[in-house]
C-alpha positions as CSV (number, residue, x, y, z in Angstrom):
1,M,109.9,176.9,50.4
2,K,111.2,173.6,49.3
3,S,112.3,172.7,52.8
4,E,108.8,173.3,54.1
5,E,107.3,171.0,51.5
6,E,109.8,168.3,52.4
7,E,108.9,168.7,56.1
8,Q,105.2,168.3,55.3
9,V,105.9,165.2,53.2
10,R,108.0,163.7,56.0
11,E,105.3,164.4,58.6
12,T,102.7,162.8,56.4
13,M,104.7,159.7,55.9
14,E,105.3,159.3,59.7
15,K,101.6,159.7,60.4
16,D,100.9,157.0,57.8
17,E,103.4,154.6,59.3
18,Q,101.9,155.2,62.8
19,K,98.4,154.4,61.5
20,Q,99.7,151.2,59.8
21,T,101.5,150.2,63.0
22,S,98.4,150.9,65.1
23,T,96.3,148.9,62.7
24,V,98.7,145.9,62.8
25,V,98.8,146.0,66.6
26,K,95.1,146.1,66.9
27,E,94.7,143.2,64.5
28,E,97.2,141.1,66.4
29,I,95.5,141.9,69.7
30,K,92.2,141.0,68.2
31,R,93.5,137.6,66.9
32,E,95.0,136.8,70.3
33,E,91.7,137.6,72.0
34,E,89.7,135.5,69.5
35,G,92.2,132.6,70.1
36,E,91.8,132.8,73.8
37,E,88.0,132.8,73.5
38,E,88.2,129.8,71.2
39,G,90.4,128.0,73.7
40,E,88.0,128.8,76.5
41,E,85.0,127.6,74.5
42,E,86.9,124.3,73.7
43,E,87.6,123.8,77.4
44,E,84.0,124.5,78.3
45,E,82.8,122.0,75.6
46,E,85.2,119.4,77.0
47,M,84.0,120.0,80.6
48,E,80.3,120.2,79.8
49,G,79.8,117.6,77.1
50,G,82.8,115.5,76.4
51,N,82.9,112.9,79.2
52,L,79.5,112.6,80.7
53,N,77.1,110.4,78.7
54,E,75.8,106.8,78.7
55,E,76.9,105.9,75.2
56,G,80.5,104.9,75.6
57,K,82.3,108.2,76.0
58,E,85.0,108.2,78.7
59,W,84.4,109.6,82.2
60,S,87.9,110.9,82.7
61,E,87.1,114.5,83.7
62,Y,84.2,116.3,85.5
63,S,83.5,119.9,86.1
64,Q,82.2,121.1,89.4
65,L,78.9,122.0,87.7
66,E,78.5,118.5,86.4
67,I,79.2,116.9,89.7
68,N,76.8,119.3,91.5
69,S,74.0,118.5,88.9
70,M,74.4,114.7,89.1
71,D,71.7,112.7,90.8
72,Q,72.9,109.9,93.2
73,K,72.7,107.1,90.6
74,S,74.7,109.1,88.0
75,L,77.3,109.9,90.6
76,L,77.7,106.3,91.6
77,I,78.1,105.2,88.0
78,A,80.7,107.9,87.4
79,M,82.7,106.8,90.5
80,E,82.6,103.2,89.5
81,E,83.8,104.0,86.0
82,I,86.7,106.1,87.4
83,R,87.6,103.2,89.7
84,F,87.6,100.8,86.7
85,Q,89.9,103.2,84.7
86,M,92.3,103.5,87.7
87,D,92.4,99.7,88.1
88,S,93.1,99.2,84.4
89,L,95.9,101.7,84.5
90,E,97.3,100.0,87.6
91,E,97.4,96.7,85.8
92,E,99.2,98.3,82.8
93,L,101.8,99.9,85.0
94,G,102.2,97.0,87.4
95,E,101.9,99.3,90.4
96,T,100.4,102.7,91.1
97,A,102.1,105.7,92.6
98,F,100.0,105.0,95.7
99,D,101.6,101.6,95.9
100,Q,105.0,103.1,95.6
101,E,104.3,105.6,98.4
102,K,102.8,102.9,100.6
103,E,105.9,100.6,100.1
104,E,108.1,103.5,101.0
105,E,106.1,104.1,104.2
106,E,106.3,100.3,105.0
107,D,110.0,100.3,104.4
108,L,110.4,102.8,107.3
109,E,108.6,100.3,109.5
110,L,111.0,97.5,108.6
111,F,113.5,98.6,111.2
112,K,110.9,98.7,114.1
113,V,111.3,95.3,115.5
114,P,108.4,94.3,117.9
115,E,109.5,94.3,121.5
116,F,108.8,90.6,122.1
117,C,109.8,89.2,118.7
118,I,112.9,87.0,118.3
119,P,114.4,87.7,114.9
120,I,117.3,85.5,113.8
121,R,119.0,86.8,110.6
122,T,120.8,83.9,108.9
123,D,120.7,81.5,106.0
124,V,118.3,78.7,106.9
125,R,120.8,76.2,105.5
126,S,123.3,77.1,108.2
127,V,120.9,77.0,111.2
128,D,121.7,74.5,114.0
129,W,118.2,73.0,113.9
130,D,119.2,70.3,116.4
131,A,120.1,72.8,119.0
132,L,116.9,74.8,118.4
133,S,114.8,71.6,118.7
134,Q,116.3,70.7,122.0
135,E,115.4,74.2,123.4
136,V,111.8,74.4,122.2
137,Q,109.1,72.4,120.4
138,F,106.8,74.7,118.3
139,D,103.0,74.5,118.2
140,V,102.8,76.1,114.8
141,I,105.4,76.5,112.0
142,T,104.9,78.6,108.9
143,M,107.1,79.0,105.9
144,D,107.0,80.7,102.5
145,P,109.8,79.0,100.6
146,P,111.7,80.8,97.9
147,W,110.7,78.2,95.3
148,Q,113.1,77.9,92.4
149,L,111.2,78.7,89.2
150,A,111.8,76.4,86.2
151,G,111.8,77.2,82.5
152,A,113.7,79.3,80.0
153,N,111.8,82.5,81.0
154,P,110.3,81.6,84.4
155,T,109.4,85.1,85.6
156,R,107.9,86.4,82.3
157,G,109.3,89.9,83.0
158,V,108.5,90.0,86.8
159,A,111.5,91.0,88.9
160,I,112.3,88.5,91.7
161,G,113.9,90.4,94.6
162,Y,115.2,87.4,96.5
163,K,117.4,84.3,96.1
164,Q,115.7,81.1,95.1
165,L,116.4,77.7,96.6
166,P,116.3,74.3,94.9
167,N,113.8,71.7,96.2
168,K,116.5,69.7,97.9
169,D,117.6,72.6,100.1
170,I,114.0,73.2,101.2
171,M,113.4,69.4,101.8
172,D,116.5,69.1,103.9
173,I,115.2,71.5,106.6
174,P,114.5,69.1,109.5
175,I,111.0,70.3,110.2
176,H,110.1,67.0,111.9
177,K,112.6,67.7,114.6
178,L,111.1,71.0,115.5
179,Q,107.6,69.8,116.2
180,K,106.2,66.6,117.9
181,N,102.6,67.8,117.8
182,G,101.4,70.8,115.9
183,F,100.5,72.5,112.6
184,L,102.6,73.4,109.5
185,F,101.5,76.1,107.2
186,I,103.3,76.2,103.8
187,W,102.7,78.7,101.0
188,V,103.0,77.0,97.6
189,I,103.0,77.9,93.9
190,N,101.2,75.9,91.3
191,A,104.4,74.3,90.0
192,R,105.4,73.1,93.5
193,Y,102.0,71.9,94.8
194,T,102.8,68.2,94.4
195,F,106.3,68.6,95.8
196,A,104.9,70.3,98.9
197,L,102.7,67.3,99.5
198,E,105.7,65.1,99.2
199,M,107.5,67.2,101.9
200,F,104.5,66.8,104.1
201,E,104.7,63.0,103.8
202,R,108.5,62.9,104.4
203,W,108.2,65.1,107.5
204,G,105.3,63.1,108.9
205,Y,102.4,65.5,108.3
206,E,98.9,64.9,107.0
207,L,97.1,67.5,104.9
208,V,94.2,68.8,107.0
209,D,93.3,72.1,105.2
210,D,94.2,74.7,102.7
211,I,93.8,78.5,102.7
212,T,93.3,80.7,99.7
213,W,94.4,84.3,99.7
214,V,92.5,86.3,97.0
215,K,94.6,89.4,96.3
216,T,92.9,92.7,95.9
217,T,93.9,96.2,94.8
218,V,93.7,99.3,96.9
219,H,90.2,99.8,95.4
220,R,89.1,96.3,96.5
221,R,89.1,94.8,93.0
222,M,90.8,91.5,92.2
223,A,94.5,92.0,91.6
224,K,95.5,89.9,88.7
225,G,99.1,88.9,88.2
226,H,101.2,86.9,85.8
227,G,100.5,83.2,84.9
228,F,101.2,80.7,82.2
229,Y,97.7,79.8,81.2
230,L,95.6,82.0,83.5
231,Q,96.4,85.3,85.3
232,H,97.0,84.5,88.9
233,A,95.0,86.4,91.4
234,K,95.4,84.1,94.5
235,E,97.9,82.2,96.5
236,T,97.5,78.9,98.4
237,C,98.7,77.9,101.8
238,L,98.6,74.2,102.7
239,V,98.0,73.2,106.3
240,G,99.4,70.0,107.7
241,R,99.2,68.4,111.1
242,K,101.6,66.2,112.9
243,G,100.6,64.1,115.9
244,K,98.0,65.6,118.1
245,D,96.5,69.1,118.3
246,P,98.6,71.4,120.5
247,P,97.1,72.3,123.9
248,G,94.4,75.0,123.6
249,T,93.7,74.4,119.9
250,K,90.4,75.9,118.8
251,G,88.4,74.8,115.8
252,N,86.0,76.4,113.4
253,I,87.7,79.8,113.9
254,M,87.8,81.6,110.6
255,S,87.1,81.3,106.9
256,D,89.6,79.5,104.7
257,V,89.5,82.3,102.2
258,I,91.3,85.6,102.9
259,F,90.4,88.7,100.9
260,A,93.4,91.1,101.5
261,E,95.3,93.8,99.6
262,R,98.3,92.8,97.6
263,R,101.4,94.3,99.3
264,G,105.1,94.1,98.7
265,Q,106.7,91.3,96.9
266,S,106.3,88.0,98.8
267,Q,104.7,89.8,101.7
268,K,101.8,87.8,103.0
269,P,98.6,89.2,104.6
270,E,98.4,89.9,108.3
271,E,95.3,87.7,108.4
272,I,97.3,84.5,108.1
273,Y,99.1,85.3,111.3
274,E,95.9,86.3,113.1
275,M,94.4,83.0,112.0
276,I,97.3,81.0,113.4
277,E,97.2,82.9,116.7
278,A,93.5,82.3,116.9
279,L,93.9,78.6,116.1
280,V,96.5,78.0,118.8
281,P,96.2,80.9,121.3
282,N,99.4,81.7,123.3
283,G,101.3,79.1,121.3
284,K,104.9,78.8,120.4
285,Y,105.2,80.1,116.8
286,L,108.1,79.8,114.3
287,E,108.4,81.4,110.8
288,I,111.1,80.1,108.5
289,F,112.1,82.3,105.5
290,A,110.8,85.2,107.5
291,R,111.0,88.8,106.3
292,R,111.1,92.0,108.2
293,N,107.7,93.2,107.2
294,N,106.0,90.3,109.0
295,L,107.9,90.3,112.3
296,R,105.4,89.8,115.2
297,N,105.5,89.6,119.0
298,Y,105.9,86.1,120.5
299,W,107.2,84.7,117.3
300,V,110.6,83.3,116.4
301,S,111.5,84.5,112.9
302,I,114.4,83.0,111.0
303,G,115.6,84.2,107.5
304,N,118.3,86.0,105.7
305,E,116.1,89.0,104.8
306,L,115.6,90.2,108.4
């Protein structure tokens, strides 16, 4: 009799434990479901109301429903705001992932030398300029000197990926021997503008024009860089002439302002080469301090970065 009573008590206790366990499990499941619903509601609120207004809230995310319900004006405003945020982020990071991918693609092209290009990889200080001048006189010479930056912190955190040369080494290049009649294009930085004019005078050139390259981002906005007083968003190329115009020279060919995307470090826009070739068609062209990314057919390119 006692054994039967004990068995009944034990069974009753087991049933109570099962009920309690079932209740706990149900409550846990209910809490999880409520949490998921709250999360979904928060996501819907973020997508539906968080980013789309005209009173200062960010336009960082859009739902498909929002995009489909926009009129043309609202869509254009949203696109412009997104572009602005991307450009701001680009300026903060220095370069975008898109830039990095593009540079990697361009690096693959560095080894594809144009069929009719004459690249000479050497230090410009060791070139036998006299021998070259006896073989050919050039109609157009262009150069982007690796100007030596002065000051205690000249680069202000910008990595310089090439060796710089003092003014004397650049001045000692006998440009005047390579050209009797023709044009000289020199890229200058603000701190070397006056010195470049002195080089023109020493080599026998007169300043006849200058070209401004306004740098842009991949989104066609102005690409601002580092500067001492102002943020630099342009580069200047001085144009000098010695003697007479080369045969076939054409005038009034293009604008003296180039709007072109900022590319790799020290890489100049394609438009400058197109301008030179339009100025003196079928001419004899020389680039000093040349780099692989600007090798072109029918040009002699000299530099230690080829």
